[in-house]
N, C-alpha and C positions, 0 to 999 in steps of 0.2 A: 505478227504481234502475239506474244503469250498473254492470255487473259485468265485471271483467277478471281473467283468469287468465294468469299470466306464463310458464308453461312446460308444453308438451305434446309428447310424442314419437310422435304418431299416424303420422308419416311412415314409421316402421319397418314398420308393418302394411301401408301402401300399397305399399311396395317389395316386400313378400312376396306381393303380388297381391290383397289385399283391396279390395273396392269399398266404401269408407267413405262414399260418397254415399247408401248404403242402410243401414237400421238393422241392426246386427250384434248377436250374442248374447254376445259376450265383450269383454274390454278395457273401457276407461273412456269412450271417446268415439267418435262418428261424426257425420256432419252432421245426421241427424235428431235424435239425442239432444242435440246441442249446441243445436239450434233450440228444442227443448222445455225445455231447462234455463234457468236464470236468466242464463247467461253471454252477454254481448254481444261481448266481445273475447277471443279465445283465441289466444295466441301459439304458433305451431307451430315446431318445431325441426328444423333440418338437423343430422345427426350422422353423421360417418364415423369409424371407429376406426383409430388408428395401428397397431393390432395386426392389422389385416386381412391375410389371406394374399395378396390382390390389391389393392395400394394404389390407384392411380389416383384419389386423393382428390378432385382438382378435378373430374374427370368424374362421379364418384359424387354429389358435392354438387350439381352442375348438374342431374343427373337428378332428385334429390330436389326441387330447386327447381321443375323442370318439373312434376313430379307434384303438388306443392302448388298451383302456379299454376292447374292444371286444376280445382281445387275451386271456383274463381270461376265456372265454368260452371253450378254448381248455383244454383237460384233463391235470390235475396236473400243471396248470399254475396259478400263483397268481400275482396280481398287488398290492404289499404291500404299505401301506401309512406311516408306521413308523417302528421303530426298533422292537417293540413287534411283529408285523406281519411278519417281516423278520425272527425273531428267531423261530416263530411258523412254518413258511414255511420251514426253514432248518430242523427242527425236523420231519416234515412230508414229506421230500424229494420232495419238490415242485420246479419248475422252477420259479424263482422270477424275475419280470420285473417292477421295480419301474420306474416312469416317471419323467423326468427332462426337463429343458428348457434351450436352448442355444440362448442367445440374448433376450433382454427385449422388443422387438417390440410389442409383444402381450399385454403388459400392456397398451400401447397407452397413456402413461403419466397420468394414472389414478390409484390412490392407491386402489380404489374399485376393479379394474381389477386384481391387484396383490392378493388381498384377495380372489378373485374368484378362482384363480388357486391354492392358498394355500389350500382352502377348498376342492378342487378336489384331493388333495393328492400330490402336487408338492414335489419332493424329493430334488432336488437342482436347483438353478438358476444361470446360467452364464449371467451376465449383458449384455455382447455383444457377437456377432460373429465378423466377420472382420469389420463390419460397426459400426461406433460410433452412439450413440443416443443423444438426447438433453441433457441427464443427466449423460452420462458416455462415456469415450473415449476408443476406441479399440487399441490393439497393432499395427494392420495394419495401422490405421490412424495416430497414434502418430509417427509411423516410416516414413510414406510416404505422409500424407496429413495434417500435423500439422497446417498449416496456413488456412485450410479450415473447420476445425471442430468447432462446436458451443461451446462445453465445453471440456476442457482438465482436466481429472480427474473426480471426482464426484461433482455435484452441490448439493444444499440442498435437492432437490427431490431424487437424487441418494442416498444420505446418509439415507434418510427416507426408501427407498426401502431395503437397506442393513439391517438396524435396524429391520424393520418389519419381514424380512425373519428370522433373527437370533432369534428374540423373539418368532417366531412360529416354531422353530426347522427345518427350511429349510436351508440346506447347501448353502453356496455361493461358486461358482466355478470361479476361476480367470484365467482359460485358455481363451485366446483371448482378455483379457482386457489389456489396456496400462499400462505402468509403473507408470504413475501418478495416474491412477485409482487404480492400485494395492496398492500403498502406502497409498492412501486415505482409502481404505478398511482395510488395516492392521491397520491403526491408530484408526479407530472407532470400530473394531471388538472386541466383548466380548466373542466370541466363535470361535472354529476352522473353517477354510475354506480350500478348496481343490483346486488343479489344476487337473482337471479330465483327461486331455489328452494333456500334454505338456512334452517336453524333456529338455535336458541340453544344455544351450547356450555355455558353455565352450567347449563342444565336437563338437557341430554343431551350428555355429552362425547364427541362423534363428530368425526372429522377434517373432515367436511363442514360442520360448523356454525361459527357466527361467535362470536368472543370479544367481550366488551363493548367493548374499544377499537376493534375493527373496526366494530361496530354504531354507535358514536359517530362514527367517521370517515365512515361513509356518510351520517349525518345532516348532518355539517358540510359535506359536498359537495352537500347537498340531494337526495340519492338516495333509494333505496327498498329495502326487504327484503321479498321474497316468501316467506312462511313455507311450508316444505315439510312435508306431512302424513305422509311415509313413516314408519311406526312405528320403524324403526331410528334415525331422526333426531330423534324427539320423546320416546321412552320408553327409558331406559337398561335397563329390565328386560325389554324385548321379545325380545332376542336369545336368551335362554335358552329362552323358550317357543317361539320360531320354530324353533330347532334341533331340539327334540323332535318337532315336527310334521314337519319335513323328513326326519328320520331314519325316520319311519314309512313314507315313500314312496320309499325308495332304489331299489326295483325299478322303480317307475313312472318315476323319473328316468332310469334306464338304458334303459327302453323308449322314452322320448321321444327320447333321444340316438340310438338305433338308427333310429327312425322318421324323424328329422330330422337327417341328417348335416351339413347346413349350419348353421354356428354361429348365424347370425342367426335362422334358423327355430327352432332349439333354444331360444334365448333367449325368443322369443315364446311357444312352446308351454309351456315351464316357467312363464312368467309367468301365462299364462291358467289353467293348472292350479292354481297356488298362490293365485291371487286368491280362489278359492272355499275352498280348504282352510285358509287362514290366518285367515280372517275371525273365527273364534271366539276366537283368542288375541291379536287386535290390541287396542291400547288404545282407550279411548273418545275421541271427538272433543274432549272437554273438555281432554285433555292437549295437543292441537294448539292450542286456544284459549289455554292457559297460555303458549305461546310467543308468540302474538300479543300477549297482554296484557303479557308481559315487555318486549317492544319498546316498547309504548305507555308503560309506566311509566318506562323508561330514557331514551327520546329523544322521545316524543310520538307522537300518533296520525297525524301527517302522513307518517310514514316507513315504514309497514308495509302489506303487501298479502298476496296469496296466490299461490304458485307451486306448483300441485298436483302437477306431474310426472306428470299423467295419461298412461297408456299407456307410462310409463317405469319403473313399479314394479309389484311383484307383490302388494301389498296396501295398503289404506287403513285408517284408523281404523274400528273396529267401527260398523256402521250407515251407513257412507259407501261405497256400492257403486260409484258412478260419477259422471259430471258432473251427473246428475239430482239428486244429493244436495247439490250445491254450496250451495244456499240454506240448508242447515243451519248454515253458518258464521254467517250473519246472525242466524239464530234464537238461536244460543248467545250471540252478542255481546249481543243484546237482553236475554236472560235474565240477563246480568251487569250490566245497567244502562246500557249504552251507548245514546245517543239516535240518531235516524235520520241526522242529519248525520254523526256519528262512524262509524256503520256503513257509510254510503255511501263514506266515505274509504277504509276498509279494503277494502271489496269492489271498488273500482275507480277512484274519483276520484283517488287518490294517484298512479297512473301517469300520468294526464292532467296533473297538476301537474308531474311530472318532464319530460314531453315539452314542456310550455310552457317549462320552464327551459332545455332544450337547444336550443330554437328561438329563443331571444333573440339 
């Protein structure tokens, strides 16, 4: 079975100095664990925050790109640039690690910078993370900071970014973008786009999740939705339980902040600490499967996949420790009566269909 996961933030740990070519004791992924897992294709993400004290977004993103490219030095690892290289890697039983970007800060409002990353082999571009840019608004800001953002939706530069990506066979990822931005992208898109790591708003009303009309629009563009297992995005009752646990460890949080004055290091240290502490209050994986099944019932099985957000979140559903448990998704789908062909679509084949669509 070909298995693809659409979103992974491992680069943050690499930038902090971890050697992820060796097996590690925390986080969700490293090269040895990915090799042992059922995952064949793991999309790795470049992410730079617009709130950083030292911007230099273009240079930071290039450094991340460089570090991820080095992973190809590991045995049987390939950084594919296109569908043909992915298919060759599948045939040769390689671990495939395409590189994508979450948030357009690295473009620094310059089209030549966009072309630079396209030339480096950019797989998909998510125009925003939580923070809006001059040319596109995020779902967080549209929800909470609408009166403070410069552009609601896409401006002309933003439309140019989308068009150039699609002309160059770079997927657009609409996870994290605002509703106005979503519909602007839907309006101008000539090719499929995806939501790499979002879940269903009807089940869990979180600003990061997709409304039914957005889900249907992604189907109509022949795209794909990668369901995100983060408990905050799949279970509306989780926040209350999570807050109680977090309040128990206020002193530990202060200690971590003192020990790690650098914000990025703090983020990782807190994440690794709570990965263990929150597991008992996390929802069961069946709630995640409910989101997968909702998409299937609404628009069909050809339009849903998995975007785990590995190493970008502090907890997974109970019993889902890391990438080694990824196979449990297939097991739960089988227990609900899905056949092998249907399970294979959810687990990975649907992204291959989308890539075939954008390569026509």
